[in-house]
N, C-alpha and C positions, 0 to 999 in steps of 0.2 A: 594110363591116363584115367580110365573110368573108375577103377577101384579107389585110388587115393582121393580123387575129387568127391566121389559119392560118399565114401566113408567119412572124409573130413567134414562134408556138409551135414551129414546126419549126426555126427558127434557134436558139431557146433550148434545144431538145432536143439539137441538135448541139453547142452550146456547153458544155452540162453533161455530155456523154457522157464516161464514165469517172470522173466525180467521185463520191466516196462521199457519199451523202445517204440519210437515213432514208426520205424520201418527197418528192414534189414536188406541191404543192397548187395547183390552179387554181380561181378563182372563176368559175363559169359562171352560167347563168341558167335560171330555170324556163321561160323562153320556149322553150327547146329541147324541153320536154315539152308545154307548154300552147299554144305558138304565140302569136298575138295579131294584131290588125288592124294592118296596115302594119309588122309586125315581121319580115317574111320573112328579110331579110339578117341581122338580129341573131340570130334563132332559128337560122338555118343556121350562122352562125359558132359559136354556143355548142353546137350539135349536133356540129360538127366537134371541138370541144374535148372533149366528153363521149366521143365515139367514140375519140379519140386516147388519152384516159386509160384507157378500157376495154381498149384493145389493149395497154397497158403497165401493167396493174394488178397484176402479179406480179413477183417478183424484186427484185434490187437496183435502187435508184433508181426505184421504181415511181411512177407518176403517179396522182393522185386528183383528181377534179373534184367540186365542191360546187355544186349548183344553188340559187342564192339567189333570193329573191323580190325585192321592191322594194329599191332601192339608192340611197343618197344620192349623186347625181352631183356631181362636182367635188371629191371628197374622197379619191380614190385615192392621191394622193401623200402626204397627211397620214396616212392609214391605214397606208401602207407604212412611213413613218418611225416611227410608233408601234409597229408590230409589230417593226421592226428594233431599236428601243430595248429592247423586252422581251427580245430575244435577244442584246443586247450582252454580250460577254464569254463567250458560250457556245461560241465557235469555229465557229458556223454562219453562213453567208452568206445572209441573207434575200433573196429574189428576188421582185419584184412586176412584174406586167404590167398596164399601164393604157393607156387610150386617150389620144390627143393632146389632146382637149378637157379631160379630167380633169387631165392633166399641166399644161396651160396655166393652169387655174384654181388649181392648188396648187403651182406651181413653187417658190415661196418656201419650201416645207417642206424642200426640199433644202438650203437654207442652214442650217436647224436641224440636219440630219443631219451636214453638214460641220462646223459649229461645235462640236457635241458628239462628233465623231468616231464617229458611228454607222455601221457598215458596212451597205451596202445596194446591191443591183443592181436598177435600175429600167429595165425594157424598155418603151418607148413605141411602141405600134402607131399609125402615122400614116395616117389616112385623110383628113386635111386638112379635118375637119369636126367640129362638135358634132353628130354624126349623129343621135342620139336626138332632139335638138331639131329637126332638119330633118324627121324623121318626124312629130313633134308639130305643127310648123308646117304641114305638108301636110294633116294631118287637120283642123286648125282652119280652114285656107283653104277646104276643102270644106264644112265645117259652116257657115261664114260667107259662103259663095258669093263668095270672093275668088280672085284669080289664084294657082293652085298653083305656077306657075313662079317665084314670088317666095319660095318656102320657104327658099332658101339664104341670103337676106339676113340678115346678122348671125350666121350659123351656119357658113358656109364659111370655112376658114382657108387661103386660096390667093390668089395674085396680089397681093402677093408671097407665096411659100411661106415659112412660119415656119421659122426655124433652131432646132429644139428642142434640139440639142446645145449651141448657143451659149447658150440660156437656162439650161441646166444649168451651163455654165461660168461664167455670170454669178453663180450662187449659190455658186461656189467648188468645185463638183463636177467630175469628169471627164465630159465630154460626148463621145460617139462617135456619128458618124452624119452624114447618113442612111446607113443600110446598105442598099444596093440589091443587092449580090451578097455572099453570106456565105462567108467563109473562116475556119473555127474557129481555125486556127493564128494568124491575125492578131489575134484578140481574147482568146484564152484566157489569155495571160500578163498581160494588162491587168487581169483580175479575180481573179487568183490570190492 
């Protein structure tokens, strides 16, 4: 959880450097404030996002972080397309950051964005897992006295690794990635 979110946020910050924007909004979680049983990595990732936003809370292109309570998982792509539709024609490029699990469950929403020519930049943080469900499976295994080492079954998205960029291209969108080493000059022109 921490590495994909932190890496994705830092890459996005470099990609947006120098672009005129009123603000940059991130959806964080109350877990960074309240914690939670078996949510250490998730809380740490969201704490990083909050600290990052705090460090860039002033000046041009400021970052803002909102700490949400419960969230309907699997709908990040759909929510991003809906928000982008609301901004269509405003001259603003909506940017959404979501997890790979949410992306996979809502990838077809990209078809809607392409079909209706709705501009949107979607950054997918790939940890190769429906991670929150893995945490839940571990908790349930302990409660039910079952093998914890099976928590990944049906949750891990590896072996083979999913080609998330290809999934975007299959919907008619431009898919870039995976990005393992970031060079802003390589990608800036593609989203201009």
